[in-house]
C-alpha positions in Angstrom: -61.6 47.1 2.3 -60.4 49.6 4.5 -61.6 53.1 3.8 -58.8 55.9 3.8 -60.9 57.8 7.0 -60.7 54.5 8.7 -56.8 54.5 8.3 -56.6 58.3 8.8 -58.1 57.4 12.0 -55.7 54.6 13.1 -52.7 56.5 12.2 -54.0 59.2 14.5 -54.9 56.8 17.1 -51.5 55.3 17.2 -52.6 51.8 16.8 -50.9 48.1 16.4 -51.3 45.3 13.5 -52.6 42.8 14.7 -51.7 39.0 12.4 -54.8 36.4 11.8 -54.2 35.0 14.8 -54.5 37.9 17.0 -50.9 38.4 17.8 -49.6 41.6 17.6 -47.2 42.3 15.0 -45.9 46.1 15.9 -47.3 49.4 15.6 -49.0 51.0 12.8 -46.3 53.3 10.5 -47.1 54.6 7.2 -50.1 53.7 4.7 -49.3 53.2 0.8 -51.8 54.1 -1.7 -52.4 51.9 -4.7 -51.9 54.4 -7.9 -54.6 53.3 -9.6 -57.4 53.6 -7.3 -55.9 55.4 -4.6 -57.2 52.9 -1.9 -54.9 51.8 0.6 -52.8 48.9 0.1 -50.3 48.6 2.2 -48.9 49.5 5.7 -45.8 49.5 7.4 -45.2 47.7 10.7 -43.2 49.6 13.0 -41.0 46.3 14.8 -37.9 45.6 16.9 -36.6 46.3 20.4 -36.9 50.2 19.9 -39.4 50.4 17.0 -37.0 51.0 14.9 -37.5 48.7 11.6 -40.5 48.4 9.4 -42.1 45.9 7.3 -44.7 45.9 4.9 -48.4 44.0 5.4 -50.9 43.8 2.8 -54.5 46.0 3.6 -56.0 44.1 0.9 -59.0 41.9 2.9 -57.3 43.6 6.2 -60.4 44.9 8.8 -60.2 47.3 11.3 -61.2 46.7 15.0 -60.9 49.6 17.5 -57.7 51.4 16.8 -55.9 48.2 15.6 -55.6 47.1 11.7 -55.9 43.2 11.3 -54.3 41.6 8.2 -54.9 38.3 6.9 -51.3 36.8 7.1 -49.1 35.7 9.8 -46.7 38.0 12.3 -43.6 35.9 10.6 -44.7 36.6 7.2 -44.8 40.7 7.8 -41.3 40.0 9.6 -39.6 38.4 6.8 -41.3 40.7 4.3 -39.1 42.9 1.7 -38.3 46.2 3.1 -38.0 49.7 1.5 -36.1 52.5 2.2 -38.7 54.8 0.9 -40.4 57.2 3.0 -42.9 58.9 1.0 -45.4 56.9 1.0 -44.9 55.4 -3.0 -43.6 52.2 -3.8 -41.8 51.6 -7.1 -43.5 48.8 -9.5 -40.7 46.5 -8.9 -41.1 46.8 -5.2 -44.7 46.3 -5.4 -44.4 43.4 -7.6 -41.8 41.5 -4.6 -44.4 42.2 -2.1 -47.3 40.8 -4.3 -44.7 37.5 -5.2 -43.9 37.5 -1.5 -47.5 37.9 -0.4 -48.8 35.6 -3.1 -51.4 38.4 -4.2 -53.8 37.8 -7.2 -54.7 41.7 -7.7 -58.1 41.1 -5.9 -57.2 40.1 -2.2 -54.7 37.5 -0.6 -54.5 33.9 -1.7 -54.4 31.1 0.4 -50.3 31.2 1.1 -48.5 28.0 -0.1 -47.1 27.9 3.3 -48.7 29.3 6.0 -45.5 30.9 7.8 -47.2 30.7 11.4 -44.9 30.0 14.2 -46.8 27.2 15.5 -48.6 25.3 12.5 -48.2 25.2 8.8 -51.4 24.4 6.9 -51.3 23.5 3.3 -53.8 23.5 0.8 -53.8 19.7 -0.9 -56.9 20.5 -2.9 -55.2 21.9 -6.2 -58.3 22.2 -8.3 -60.4 24.0 -5.9 -59.6 27.6 -4.1 -59.9 28.5 -0.8 -61.1 24.9 -0.2 -59.5 23.7 3.2 -58.1 20.0 2.5 -55.9 18.1 4.5 -53.4 19.9 6.8 -50.1 19.1 7.8 -48.6 20.6 11.1 -45.4 21.7 11.7 -43.0 24.7 12.7 -43.3 27.5 10.1 -40.3 28.0 7.3 -38.5 31.2 6.5 -37.2 33.0 3.5 -34.3 34.2 2.2 -33.6 37.6 2.1 -29.8 37.1 0.6 -31.1 36.2 -2.9 -33.5 33.5 -4.3 -35.1 31.8 -2.1 -33.9 28.3 -2.5 -34.8 26.3 0.7 -37.1 26.8 3.5 -34.2 26.3 6.0 -30.4 27.0 6.0 -28.0 24.7 5.8 -25.2 24.7 8.5 -22.0 22.9 7.0 -18.5 22.3 8.2 -14.7 20.6 7.2 -14.0 17.4 8.5 -10.2 16.3 8.7 -9.5 13.2 7.0 -5.7 11.9 7.2 -4.1 9.5 5.2 -0.4 8.4 3.9 1.0 8.3 0.4 3.9 6.7 -0.3 6.6 9.1 -2.3 10.5 8.7 -2.8 12.7 9.9 0.0 15.9 9.5 -1.6 18.2 6.4 -3.0 20.7 4.2 -1.2 23.3 1.9 -3.4 26.4 -0.1 -2.5 29.7 0.4 -3.9 32.4 -1.8 -4.1 36.0 -0.3 -4.5 39.8 -1.8 -3.7 41.7 -0.4 -0.9 45.3 -1.5 -0.3 47.0 -1.9 3.1 50.2 -3.3 4.5 50.0 -6.9 6.3 53.1 -7.8 8.2 53.9 -11.7 8.7 56.6 -13.4 10.2 58.0 -16.3 9.1 61.5 -18.8 9.9 63.8 -18.7 7.4 67.3 -20.7 7.6 70.6 -21.0 5.9 73.7 -23.4 6.3 76.8 -21.9 7.3 80.2 -23.4 7.2 81.5 -25.5 10.3 85.0 -26.8 10.3 85.9 -29.8 13.1 89.3 -31.0 14.0 89.9 -34.3 15.7 93.2 -35.8 16.7 94.0 -39.5 14.9 93.4 -42.2 17.0 93.0 -46.1 16.6 89.4 -45.5 15.6 90.2 -42.9 12.5 94.2 -43.7 11.9 92.6 -46.1 8.8 90.9 -43.1 7.1 93.9 -40.8 7.7 96.3 -43.1 5.9 94.2 -43.8 3.1 95.6 -40.9 0.9 99.0 -40.2 -0.5 101.7 -39.6 2.1 102.1 -35.9 1.0 99.4 -34.7 -1.4 97.2 -31.9 -3.1 93.5 -32.3 -3.0 90.2 -29.6 -2.5 86.6 -30.4 -0.6 83.6 -28.4 -0.7 80.3 -28.4 0.7 77.0 -26.9 -0.7 75.5 -24.2 1.2 71.7 -23.8 1.3 69.6 -20.8 2.6 65.8 -20.0 2.3 64.5 -17.3 0.8 61.0 -15.9 1.4 58.4 -16.1 -1.0 55.5 -14.5 -1.3 51.7 -15.6 -3.0 48.7 -14.4 -3.0 45.1 -15.6 -4.1 41.7 -14.1 -3.9 38.8 -15.9 -1.6 35.5 -14.6 -0.7 34.8 -13.7 2.7 31.2 -12.4 3.2 27.9 -11.1 1.2 26.6 -7.9 1.4 23.0 -7.2 0.0 21.0 -4.0 -0.2 17.5 -4.0 0.8 15.0 -2.1 2.5 12.7 -2.5 5.9 9.9 -0.6 7.3 9.9 1.3 10.3 6.4 2.7 11.5 6.3 5.7 13.9 3.4 8.5 15.0 3.4 11.5 13.5 0.9 14.6 15.0 -0.6 16.5 12.1 -2.2 20.1 13.0 -4.6 21.4 10.3 -7.3 24.0 10.5 -10.2 23.0 9.4 -13.6 25.5 9.4 -17.2 25.5 10.2 -20.2 27.3 9.9 -22.4 28.8 12.6 -26.0 30.3 12.7 -27.0 32.6 15.0 -30.6 33.9 15.7 -30.9 37.6 14.9 -34.3 39.0 16.3 -36.2 41.4 18.6 -38.8 38.8 19.8 -38.1 36.1 22.3 -37.9 32.8 19.9 -37.6 29.3 21.0 -34.8 27.3 19.2 -35.0 23.7 18.8 -31.9 21.5 19.1 -30.5 19.8 16.9 -28.3 16.6 17.3 -25.1 18.7 18.0 -26.7 20.4 21.1 -25.4 23.5 19.7 -27.7 26.7 21.1 -28.5 29.7 18.9 -27.0 33.1 19.7 -29.0 35.9 19.9 
């Protein structure tokens, strides 16, 4: 446990906060005391390019080496710890409870975190029945946590909209056949004939003298002939001339579709240089 005298010397000397792996987290800021025992419980770490940000680090099981204080947590955990806008060296019960939950503290010190959020390795205690006993470890990249709400996962999911284009058949209109009667004038020329009276006179000759003397010498008689003439007669008949059917045929054409699709981008915000392993889309992080 760090005494008040040691911390007074640290605050006067302008030392730094060092994580469990010997990495500098930032300069020593303010000291927050425990309300019950009055012992130093938390120290704020000034971080950021210009030293404007402050994060909380636990002083339980911390040690003093020279002008620096060494805390048993990683730099990544301190930088992602809950922040407070208070500057009077006092935390409310709710704020302190949030820090205890985040650092997995159990009153007497720092528990072995479920996930050691180091930038290089992750050590997981697999022996659930033995506290502080090292078991098999799994190495990997340190995981962060949600700061905008409750913790849901150790990673942020990036989503994007995909455009799927298809077709559906709808009624585009109607077509029908309608039959109606149209009257028109038709003119045709046909030959017509009629009889006309023609009188033929011939002199008496030896050839026709017998016929001339067959009647009386002086008689009265009448002779007639029937005259004929052609009259135009019309008749109509209905005959089929063609068959008309109503049907459809499918015509395919190319139509260009333009729609707006959205996607999420994930950018990196930080004060230190952080390497970013590119995913399969090879999209670099934006600092």
